[in-house]
Residue, then its C-alpha position, 0 to 999 in steps of 0.5 A: m328976338r322975334i320968332n317967326l312961327k310961320k317959317y318954322f312950321f311951313v317946312p316939308f316936315f310938317q307937310d308930310r302925311l305920315v308925320l302929320i297923322s302920327q303926330a296928331a294921333g300921339l298928341l290926341l292920345n296924350i290929351i286923352l291920357w291927361i283927361i282920363l287921369i284928371s277925371k279919375f284921380g283929380l288933384a288929391s294927394e291921398p296914398m294909392p297903389l302905383h305899381f302892381n307886380v304879379v309875383y308880389g302884388i302891390d309893391l309901390v304906394g304913393q301920392s295920387r299926384r305921381v300918376y301925372q308923371l306918365p303923361a308929362a313924360g310922354l309930352g316931353i318925349f313927344l316934344i323932343n322927338l318932334f323937334l329932333g325929327r324936324s331938325i333932321y328931316q331934310v338930312i335923314k328922312l328915315f331917322a326922322y320917321f323913326l323918331i316920330f313913330t317912336s313918339l307915337a308908340i310911347q304914347i300908346l304904351l303910356f296910355i295902356t299903362s295908365l289904363g292899368l292904373v285906372f283899373l288897379n285903383r277902381 
């Protein structure tokens, strides 16, 4: 079975400026997130604090490889929302915009969370 990528990507959804800008920003944030975490923690598996609570202090310690679950989840949500947004764009444009902007908002939240992890493990 041959997949025609040109037919898939040359639709009005990918020509919409709001979609392009928000998807580019979300993807750029996810790439930056991967780079920051890899440069800080590498691929080592030593124990490190993974969660900090104001009341209890550090309440979750685990392998440093677990920090990569954040950008992986962000990438998964990004791809799912991209596929769903493209699928329903012609039918319900507003809902497609909600999916796309939610994807960007999640990338921003994951970026802030990961910066907190980096500062926690200075």
